[in-house]
N, C-alpha and C positions, 0 to 999 in steps of 0.2 A: 490555597487549598490546605496547606499545612496549618496555617493559623486558624482556619475554620474548624478543622478536625481537633486541634488543641482546645479551642473554645468549647466544642461539643463534648470533648472528654471531661472538661471541667464541670459542665452542667450535669453530665451523667454521674460524676463522682459526688456532687452535692446532693443529687436525688438519692443516690444509693446510701449516703450517710444518713439522710433523713429516714429512709426505709429501715435501716438497721436500728436507728434510735427508736422508731415506732415499734419494731419487733421486740426490742429489749424492754421498753416501757410496758407494752401490752402483756408480755410474758410475766413480768414481775407482778403486775396487778392481778392477772388471772391466777397465778400461783398463790398469791397472798389471800385473795378472796376465796380460794378453795381450801383454806385452812392450812396453807403451807405445802400443798401438793406439788411436788417437783414434776410429776408426770403431767399434770395440767400445764405447768409452766413450759416444759419442753414442747408439748404438743402445740401450744399457742405460739411459741417462738417459731416453730417450723411452719405453721400455717400462715403466719403473717409474712415471714420471709419468702415463702414460696409464692404468696400472692403478690407481693410488692417487688420482689427481685427474682423473677423466674429465670431459669436457664443458668448459664455459666457465670453471669455477672456477679451473683452473690455466693457462688459455690465455694469460694476460698475464705468465707467468713464463718467462724465457728461461734455458736451461741451456747453457753452453759448456764444451768440453773443450780443454785445451792441454797441451803437454809442456814442462816447464821443467827442464832438466838431466835428472836421473834420477828425476823425479817427474811424475805425472799430476795436473794441477790442474783442478778442476771448479768453475765459478762459476755461481751461480743468482741472478738479480736480476729483480725485477718487482713487481707489485701484485696483491693479492687483492681481489676485488670485495666490496662490502658488500650486505647484504640490504635495507637502507633507505637512501635518499639522504642523510639527515642523519648517518648513521654514516660516518666517514671510511674510505677504503680503507687497508688495511694493506700497507706495503712490506716485502718480504723481500729479504735479501741474504745469501748463504751461500757459503762456500768449503770445498771438500773436497780433501785432498791425500793421495796414496798413492804409496809408493815402488815403482818399477818392479822387478819380480822377474824373474830369469832362470830358465829351465827348467833343472832339474838335469841335468848331463851323465850320459849312460848308457853 
């Protein structure tokens, strides 16, 4: 049973890492396509994280948006919980960058 729960914990951690990566990438792209809007970036990060990691599983992961020059930079850092106390928590740290695009002149 312990081995099964350990394997399940590993699968959940890999899923959560993918979900955080998706949230970071989507937020960076949304913020950049909105002309560098950090409000749009934060809203998209929150929406994707809430959609893919509902509840307490993603609650210890913080996603921040910033603008550096002509790029939107999104960072995610935090810990993923474990299902069993002896299994260590997994730390996640990811960065997503997207170039700010201008709307074409009409």
